[in-house]
MDTraj code that builds the backbone (N, CA, C; nanometers):
import mdtraj as md
import numpy as np

residues = "UNK UNK UNK UNK UNK UNK UNK UNK UNK UNK UNK UNK UNK UNK UNK UNK UNK UNK UNK UNK UNK UNK UNK UNK UNK UNK UNK UNK UNK UNK UNK UNK UNK UNK UNK UNK UNK UNK UNK UNK UNK UNK UNK UNK UNK UNK UNK UNK UNK UNK UNK UNK UNK UNK UNK UNK UNK UNK UNK UNK UNK UNK UNK UNK UNK UNK UNK UNK UNK UNK UNK UNK UNK UNK UNK UNK UNK UNK UNK UNK UNK UNK UNK UNK UNK UNK UNK UNK UNK UNK UNK UNK UNK UNK UNK UNK UNK UNK UNK UNK UNK UNK UNK UNK UNK UNK UNK UNK UNK UNK UNK UNK UNK UNK UNK UNK UNK UNK UNK UNK UNK UNK UNK UNK UNK UNK UNK UNK UNK UNK UNK UNK UNK UNK UNK UNK UNK UNK UNK UNK UNK UNK UNK".split()
xyz = np.array([
    [0.8650, -1.1584, 0.2129],
    [0.9362, -1.1029, 0.3276],
    [0.8695, -1.1070, 0.4444],
    [0.9325, -1.1148, 0.5625],
    [0.8622, -1.1480, 0.6720],
    [0.8618, -1.0176, 0.7445],
    [0.7754, -0.9313, 0.8056],
    [0.7862, -0.8593, 0.9070],
    [0.7389, -0.8534, 1.0318],
    [0.7970, -0.8200, 1.1275],
    [0.7319, -0.8272, 1.3040],
    [0.6024, -0.7279, 1.2980],
    [0.5151, -0.8141, 1.3328],
    [0.3823, -0.7170, 1.3515],
    [0.3793, -0.6395, 1.4466],
    [0.4763, -0.6630, 1.5663],
    [0.4461, -0.5453, 1.6695],
    [0.5686, -0.4549, 1.6506],
    [0.6134, -0.4143, 1.5310],
    [0.6991, -0.3052, 1.5263],
    [0.6345, -0.1999, 1.5166],
    [0.6594, -0.0692, 1.6001],
    [0.5872, 0.0387, 1.5850],
    [0.4394, 0.0076, 1.6338],
    [0.3906, -0.0885, 1.6985],
    [0.2464, -0.0789, 1.7509],
    [0.1439, -0.1441, 1.6617],
    [0.2011, -0.1947, 1.5492],
    [0.0894, -0.2605, 1.4388],
    [0.1643, -0.2100, 1.2899],
    [0.0684, -0.2610, 1.2069],
    [0.1007, -0.2343, 1.0552],
    [-0.0389, -0.2146, 0.9852],
    [-0.0215, -0.0991, 0.8723],
    [-0.1205, -0.1091, 0.7725],
    [-0.0768, -0.1586, 0.6462],
    [-0.1505, -0.2534, 0.6118],
    [-0.0589, -0.3583, 0.4946],
    [-0.1898, -0.3486, 0.3657],
    [-0.1452, -0.3300, 0.2488],
    [-0.2186, -0.3346, 0.1163],
    [-0.2463, -0.4926, 0.1051],
    [-0.4058, -0.5265, 0.1110],
    [-0.4494, -0.6343, 0.1167],
    [-0.3865, -0.7130, 0.0105],
    [-0.3655, -0.6897, -0.1069],
    [-0.2949, -0.7628, -0.2068],
    [-0.1400, -0.7842, -0.1828],
    [-0.0934, -0.7218, -0.0609],
    [0.0386, -0.7881, -0.0333],
    [0.0323, -0.8771, 0.0578],
    [-0.0855, -0.9159, 0.1262],
    [-0.0704, -1.0006, 0.2484],
    [-0.0612, -1.1527, 0.1761],
    [0.0186, -1.2238, 0.2521],
    [0.0327, -1.3750, 0.1992],
    [-0.0500, -1.4599, 0.3347],
    [0.0602, -1.4399, 0.4445],
    [-0.0154, -1.4959, 0.5787],
    [0.0539, -1.4539, 0.6769],
    [0.0031, -1.4843, 0.8070],
    [0.0742, -1.4531, 0.9486],
    [0.0608, -1.5770, 1.0250],
    [0.1489, -1.5554, 1.1420],
    [0.1318, -1.6273, 1.2559],
    [0.0256, -1.6360, 1.3357],
    [0.0083, -1.7089, 1.4340],
    [-0.1208, -1.7019, 1.5085],
    [-0.1310, -1.5858, 1.5938],
    [-0.0602, -1.5317, 1.6351],
    [-0.0261, -1.4355, 1.7203],
    [-0.0789, -1.3082, 1.6761],
    [-0.1062, -1.2784, 1.5310],
    [-0.1088, -1.1578, 1.4560],
    [-0.2725, -1.1792, 1.4097],
    [-0.3279, -1.0572, 1.4745],
    [-0.4601, -1.0111, 1.4218],
    [-0.5041, -0.9289, 1.3210],
    [-0.5779, -0.9671, 1.2108],
    [-0.6056, -0.8871, 1.0958],
    [-0.7356, -0.8196, 1.1212],
    [-0.7604, -0.7008, 1.0967],
    [-0.8968, -0.6344, 1.0899],
    [-0.9267, -0.6101, 0.9756],
    [-1.0088, -0.6677, 0.8879],
    [-1.0572, -0.6326, 0.7441],
    [-1.1349, -0.5609, 0.7352],
    [-1.2019, -0.5295, 0.8369],
    [-1.3258, -0.4357, 0.8174],
    [-1.2697, -0.2839, 0.8572],
    [-1.1738, -0.2812, 0.8859],
    [-1.0938, -0.1514, 0.9243],
    [-1.1160, -0.0387, 0.8315],
    [-1.1806, 0.0722, 0.8725],
    [-1.2113, 0.1933, 0.7305],
    [-1.1008, 0.2979, 0.7467],
    [-0.9899, 0.2832, 0.7752],
    [-0.8846, 0.4168, 0.8387],
    [-0.8509, 0.4567, 0.7084],
    [-0.8534, 0.4285, 0.5991],
    [-0.8090, 0.4407, 0.4552],
    [-0.9563, 0.5033, 0.3753],
    [-0.9905, 0.6079, 0.3239],
    [-1.0834, 0.6552, 0.2390],
    [-1.0713, 0.5588, 0.1410],
    [-1.2085, 0.5051, 0.1006],
    [-1.2389, 0.4411, -0.0179],
    [-1.1649, 0.5101, -0.1617],
    [-1.1108, 0.3935, -0.2097],
    [-1.0460, 0.4544, -0.3653],
    [-0.9033, 0.5456, -0.3420],
    [-0.8702, 0.5426, -0.2431],
    [-0.7354, 0.6072, -0.2300],
    [-0.6219, 0.5489, -0.2952],
    [-0.6011, 0.3965, -0.2831],
    [-0.4857, 0.3406, -0.3515],
    [-0.5178, 0.2874, -0.5058],
    [-0.6463, 0.3216, -0.5484],
    [-0.6856, 0.2907, -0.6854],
    [-0.7954, 0.1734, -0.6529],
    [-0.8461, 0.1548, -0.7905],
    [-0.9768, 0.0586, -0.7537],
    [-0.9268, -0.0670, -0.7153],
    [-1.0188, -0.1126, -0.6310],
    [-1.0009, -0.2776, -0.5950],
    [-0.9262, -0.2929, -0.5036],
    [-0.8321, -0.1815, -0.4558],
    [-0.7416, -0.1940, -0.3543],
    [-0.7867, -0.1292, -0.2079],
    [-0.7810, -0.2093, -0.0883],
    [-0.8089, -0.1785, 0.0367],
    [-0.6768, -0.2376, 0.1042],
    [-0.6857, -0.1668, 0.2342],
    [-0.5731, -0.2156, 0.3449],
    [-0.6334, -0.2719, 0.4464],
    [-0.5477, -0.3632, 0.5168],
    [-0.5400, -0.4385, 0.6354],
    [-0.4844, -0.3664, 0.7554],
    [-0.5342, -0.3907, 0.8600],
    [-0.4764, -0.3592, 1.0046],
    [-0.4295, -0.4781, 1.0494],
    [-0.3028, -0.4798, 1.0978],
    [-0.2466, -0.5849, 1.1693],
    [-0.1873, -0.5761, 1.2639],
    [-0.2317, -0.6205, 1.3896],
    [-0.1989, -0.6048, 1.5180],
    [-0.1319, -0.7364, 1.6241],
    [-0.0604, -0.7234, 1.6874],
    [-0.0488, -0.8616, 1.7860],
    [0.1031, -0.8876, 1.7724],
    [0.1257, -1.0143, 1.8278],
    [0.2859, -1.0494, 1.8486],
    [0.2881, -1.1706, 1.7323],
    [0.3692, -1.1548, 1.6319],
    [0.4170, -1.2375, 1.5790],
    [0.4675, -1.1976, 1.4286],
    [0.4896, -1.2728, 1.3140],
    [0.5236, -1.2301, 1.2051],
    [0.4243, -1.2156, 1.0753],
    [0.4289, -1.1193, 1.0089],
    [0.3463, -1.0892, 0.8802],
    [0.4041, -1.1456, 0.7449],
    [0.3498, -1.2074, 0.6645],
    [0.4493, -1.2381, 0.5369],
    [0.3722, -1.1659, 0.4154],
    [0.4519, -1.1029, 0.3709],
    [0.4095, -1.0019, 0.2283],
    [0.4743, -1.0230, 0.1290],
    [0.4151, -0.9936, -0.0005],
    [0.5024, -0.9956, -0.1173],
    [0.4645, -0.8713, -0.1990],
    [0.5227, -0.8534, -0.3280],
    [0.5309, -0.7240, -0.3989],
    [0.5822, -0.7840, -0.5332],
    [0.5561, -0.6798, -0.6365],
    [0.5783, -0.6859, -0.7593],
    [0.7229, -0.6239, -0.7500],
    [0.8582, -0.7071, -0.7612],
    [0.9930, -0.6541, -0.7450],
    [1.0098, -0.6835, -0.6041],
    [1.1523, -0.5873, -0.5631],
    [1.1767, -0.6031, -0.4301],
    [1.0921, -0.5337, -0.3414],
    [1.1121, -0.5485, -0.2001],
    [1.0611, -0.4924, -0.1037],
    [1.1670, -0.4126, -0.0288],
    [1.1637, -0.2574, -0.0266],
    [1.2454, -0.1772, 0.0489],
    [1.1916, -0.1323, 0.1860],
    [1.2388, -0.1353, 0.2786],
    [1.2027, -0.0585, 0.4174],
    [1.2795, 0.0579, 0.4488],
    [1.1949, 0.1500, 0.4650],
    [1.2427, 0.2747, 0.5078],
    [1.2110, 0.3148, 0.6351],
    [1.2977, 0.3346, 0.7289],
    [1.2675, 0.3923, 0.8877],
    [1.2632, 0.5290, 0.8637],
    [1.1334, 0.5832, 0.9059],
    [1.1379, 0.7424, 0.9243],
    [1.1717, 0.7534, 1.0757],
    [1.2482, 0.8917, 1.0850],
    [1.2439, 0.9471, 1.1963],
    [1.1553, 1.0218, 1.2468],
    [1.1475, 1.1001, 1.3761],
    [1.0436, 1.1907, 1.4010],
    [1.0280, 1.2941, 1.3132],
    [0.8990, 1.3089, 1.2489],
    [0.8649, 1.4350, 1.1755],
    [0.9341, 1.4421, 1.0223],
    [0.9962, 1.3125, 1.0005],
    [1.0720, 1.2745, 0.8773],
    [0.9699, 1.2553, 0.7922],
    [0.9676, 1.2794, 0.6498],
    [0.8434, 1.2972, 0.5620],
    [0.9054, 1.1857, 0.4349],
    [0.8069, 1.1300, 0.3811],
    [0.8601, 1.0340, 0.2535],
    [0.7201, 1.0815, 0.1518],
    [0.7224, 1.0865, 0.0374],
    [0.6256, 1.1022, -0.0457],
    [0.6342, 0.9643, -0.1375],
    [0.5168, 0.9076, -0.1423],
    [0.5517, 0.7559, -0.2069],
    [0.4214, 0.7662, -0.3044],
    [0.4490, 0.7082, -0.4461],
    [0.3259, 0.6878, -0.5222],
    [0.2457, 0.5626, -0.4616],
    [0.1277, 0.5809, -0.4790],
    [0.0260, 0.4958, -0.4194],
    [0.0279, 0.3437, -0.4492],
    [0.0628, 0.3345, -0.5851],
    [0.0876, 0.1971, -0.6323],
    [0.2171, 0.1188, -0.5861],
    [0.3173, 0.1872, -0.5378],
    [0.4224, 0.1255, -0.4875],
    [0.4259, 0.0908, -0.3122],
    [0.3305, 0.1402, -0.2399],
    [0.3056, 0.0975, -0.1119],
    [0.2880, -0.0319, -0.0646],
    [0.3272, -0.0785, 0.0101],
    [0.3302, -0.2277, 0.0688],
    [0.2695, -0.2210, 0.1827],
    [0.3232, -0.1422, 0.2972],
    [0.2744, -0.1563, 0.4359],
    [0.3581, -0.0172, 0.4964],
    [0.2661, 0.0106, 0.5892],
    [0.3460, 0.1412, 0.7026],
    [0.3147, 0.1086, 0.8252],
    [0.3777, 0.1500, 0.9365],
    [0.3448, 0.1541, 1.0731],
    [0.2408, 0.2027, 1.0971],
    [0.1771, 0.1604, 1.2001],
    [0.0341, 0.1935, 1.2269],
    [0.0546, 0.3650, 1.2933],
    [0.1643, 0.3640, 1.3604],
    [0.1962, 0.4874, 1.4201],
    [0.2091, 0.6133, 1.3380],
    [0.2524, 0.5725, 1.2064],
    [0.2849, 0.6732, 1.1235],
    [0.1548, 0.7821, 1.0923],
    [0.1945, 0.8933, 1.0471],
    [0.0920, 0.9724, 1.0048],
    [0.1042, 0.9754, 0.8441],
    [-0.0264, 0.9940, 0.7982],
    [-0.0150, 0.9855, 0.6581],
    [-0.1181, 1.0702, 0.5885],
    [-0.1366, 1.1341, 0.4959],
    [-0.2300, 1.2007, 0.3950],
    [-0.1884, 1.2107, 0.2309],
    [-0.3126, 1.1689, 0.2183],
    [-0.3162, 1.1545, 0.0349],
    [-0.3330, 1.2879, -0.0337],
    [-0.2482, 1.2974, -0.1328],
    [-0.2451, 1.4367, -0.2041],
    [-0.2263, 1.4218, -0.3314],
    [-0.2687, 1.5217, -0.4031],
    [-0.2657, 1.5372, -0.5599],
    [-0.0977, 1.5642, -0.5994],
    [-0.0729, 1.4868, -0.6918],
    [0.0738, 1.5100, -0.7553],
    [0.0660, 1.5845, -0.8897],
    [0.1603, 1.7056, -0.9052],
    [0.1382, 1.7619, -1.0216],
    [-0.0039, 1.8052, -1.0484],
    [-0.0290, 1.8673, -1.1911],
    [-0.1701, 1.9351, -1.2313],
    [-0.2659, 1.8410, -1.2983],
    [-0.3443, 1.8749, -1.3880],
    [-0.4322, 1.8090, -1.4663],
    [-0.3588, 1.7303, -1.5624],
    [-0.2457, 1.7936, -1.6228],
    [-0.1985, 1.7198, -1.7273],
    [-0.0942, 1.5923, -1.6895],
    [-0.0545, 1.6046, -1.5642],
    [0.0030, 1.4625, -1.5076],
    [-0.1351, 1.3859, -1.4925],
    [-0.2377, 1.4021, -1.4274],
    [-0.3428, 1.3266, -1.3968],
    [-0.3923, 1.2392, -1.5205],
    [-0.3850, 1.3451, -1.6538],
    [-0.4559, 1.2970, -1.7554],
    [-0.3361, 1.2008, -1.8254],
    [-0.1904, 1.2291, -1.8206],
    [-0.0988, 1.1547, -1.8966],
    [-0.0523, 1.0443, -1.8178],
    [-0.0557, 1.0878, -1.6997],
    [0.0214, 0.9982, -1.5956],
    [-0.0486, 0.8998, -1.5337],
    [-0.1820, 0.9076, -1.5153],
    [-0.2648, 0.8183, -1.4433],
    [-0.3268, 0.8756, -1.3503],
    [-0.3587, 0.8300, -1.2164],
    [-0.4341, 0.8909, -1.1068],
    [-0.3883, 1.0109, -1.0475],
    [-0.2551, 1.0402, -1.0236],
    [-0.2131, 1.1719, -1.0008],
    [-0.2126, 1.1804, -0.8355],
    [-0.2169, 1.0640, -0.7555],
    [-0.2244, 1.0524, -0.6195],
    [-0.1147, 1.0229, -0.5612],
    [-0.0477, 1.0696, -0.4771],
    [0.0716, 1.0323, -0.3756],
    [0.0409, 0.9989, -0.2377],
    [0.1061, 0.9519, -0.1665],
    [0.0971, 0.9268, -0.0156],
    [0.2122, 1.0184, 0.0560],
    [0.1754, 1.1078, 0.1195],
    [0.2897, 1.1591, 0.2207],
    [0.3080, 1.1039, 0.3312],
    [0.3798, 1.0446, 0.3860],
    [0.3963, 0.9797, 0.5283],
    [0.4939, 1.0550, 0.6007],
    [0.4728, 1.0710, 0.7336],
    [0.5357, 1.1290, 0.8246],
    [0.5858, 1.0295, 0.9540],
    [0.6913, 1.0312, 0.9844],
    [0.7519, 0.9532, 1.0877],
    [0.7143, 0.9824, 1.2314],
    [0.7148, 0.9216, 1.3317],
    [0.8113, 0.7981, 1.3066],
    [0.7576, 0.6644, 1.2667],
    [0.8091, 0.5940, 1.2329],
    [0.7420, 0.4517, 1.1887],
    [0.8481, 0.3707, 1.0466],
    [0.8121, 0.2885, 0.9921],
    [0.8559, 0.2025, 0.9046],
    [0.7495, 0.2225, 0.7741],
    [0.8151, 0.2500, 0.6738],
    [0.7375, 0.2315, 0.5320],
    [0.8154, 0.1095, 0.4318],
    [0.7389, 0.0205, 0.4091],
    [0.7628, -0.0755, 0.3119],
    [0.7089, -0.0559, 0.1726],
    [0.8103, -0.0642, 0.0737],
    [0.7317, -0.0136, -0.0533],
    [0.8174, -0.1140, -0.1587],
    [0.7394, -0.1149, -0.2664],
    [0.7721, -0.2196, -0.3846],
    [0.8534, -0.1443, -0.4906],
    [0.9566, -0.2141, -0.5433],
    [1.0515, -0.1239, -0.6348],
    [0.9882, -0.1250, -0.7786],
    [0.8973, -0.2049, -0.8169],
    [0.8187, -0.2008, -0.9452],
    [0.6448, -0.1736, -0.9358],
    [0.6025, -0.1484, -1.0249],
    [0.4704, -0.1193, -1.0071],
    [0.3840, -0.2179, -1.1105],
    [0.3132, -0.3198, -1.0875],
    [0.2593, -0.3936, -1.1328],
    [0.1274, -0.3514, -1.2389],
    [0.0818, -0.2444, -1.1877],
    [0.0036, -0.1358, -1.2787],
    [0.0697, -0.1031, -1.3954],
    [0.1808, -0.0578, -1.4004],
    [0.2312, 0.0392, -1.4926],
    [0.2840, -0.1104, -1.5961],
    [0.3276, -0.2204, -1.5484],
    [0.3696, -0.3287, -1.6074],
    [0.2288, -0.3836, -1.7159],
    [0.1309, -0.4131, -1.6542],
    [-0.0238, -0.4328, -1.7044],
    [-0.0252, -0.3455, -1.8389],
    [-0.0211, -0.2219, -1.7810],
    [-0.0403, -0.0994, -1.8898],
    [0.0445, -0.1084, -2.0197],
    [0.1724, -0.1469, -1.9765],
    [0.3055, -0.1560, -2.0941],
    [0.2530, -0.2671, -2.1786],
    [0.2101, -0.3730, -2.1260],
    [0.1470, -0.4759, -2.2062],
    [0.0465, -0.4763, -2.2738],
    [-0.0252, -0.3844, -2.2681],
    [-0.1452, -0.3488, -2.3169],
    [-0.2971, -0.4360, -2.2813],
    [-0.2814, -0.4973, -2.1696],
    [-0.3782, -0.5598, -2.1182],
    [-0.4859, -0.5021, -2.0180],
    [-0.6136, -0.5048, -2.0882],
    [-0.6926, -0.4229, -2.0350],
    [-0.7488, -0.5045, -1.9016],
    [-0.8011, -0.4317, -1.8145],
    [-0.8868, -0.4467, -1.6860],
    [-1.0107, -0.5329, -1.7413],
    [-1.0641, -0.6474, -1.6985],
    [-1.2148, -0.6941, -1.7272],
    [-1.2780, -0.6783, -1.6175],
    [-1.4107, -0.6535, -1.6185],
    [-1.4953, -0.6600, -1.4941],
    [-1.5997, -0.7545, -1.5273],
    [-1.6877, -0.8379, -1.4419],
    [-1.7631, -0.9077, -1.4358],
    [-1.8541, -0.8947, -1.5784],
    [-1.9057, -0.7740, -1.5831],
    [-1.9879, -0.7382, -1.6805],
    [-1.9240, -0.7688, -1.8159],
    [-1.8169, -0.7826, -1.8307],
    [-1.7759, -0.8019, -1.9678],
    [-1.7552, -0.9580, -2.0204],
    [-1.8153, -1.0325, -1.9356],
    [-1.8288, -1.1500, -1.9590],
    [-1.9456, -1.1974, -2.0409],
    [-1.9084, -1.2603, -2.1377],
    [-2.0217, -1.3007, -2.2620],
    [-2.0759, -1.4226, -2.2273],
    [-2.1639, -1.4080, -2.0910],
    [-2.2637, -1.5277, -2.0681],
    [-2.3814, -1.5115, -2.1159],
])
top = md.Topology()
chain = top.add_chain()
for i, resn in enumerate(residues, 1):
    res = top.add_residue(resn, chain, resSeq=i)
    for name in ("N", "CA", "C"):
        top.add_atom(name, md.element.get_by_symbol(name[0]), res)
traj = md.Trajectory(xyz[None], top)
C-alpha cells in the first residue's frame, strides 16, 4: 500500500511494515517517541517525514481510518501499521489479569484524532501461535 508521507505532517510506522519510500521521504530510525516494548518484543517504530510516498505491507489487508478532532479509536497493538504523527496516543492495559494471562500481552493503544490510522486486518502473532510455532532466539542455536 502506498501512503503519502506528508499527510498530517508525517507518519509513525511499525518498522516491520516498512517496504520502501521515495527519495523525498526522510526516515528517523533512532526516534524514541514510543517507549521500548510497547508493541511487543522486537517491534519498534519509524518516524517518516517529507514529501513523497511510503510503501508499507501487513498481514492481511490494510484499513485506513481517518479520525476527526477528539475522535478516539482503541486498537490492539499487533494490528497497528501506521498513524499520523499529529495524532495523540496512549498505551493502556485491556482487561484484567485473566485477559493478560489467557489472551496475551493485554495492551492496546488509544489513538485520538485528528489524523489517520492504518491497521492490518489480521494478526501474524496470532497466526504463528495458532500454528504452534515457537519463537527462537540466537541462544537456541546448537552451535
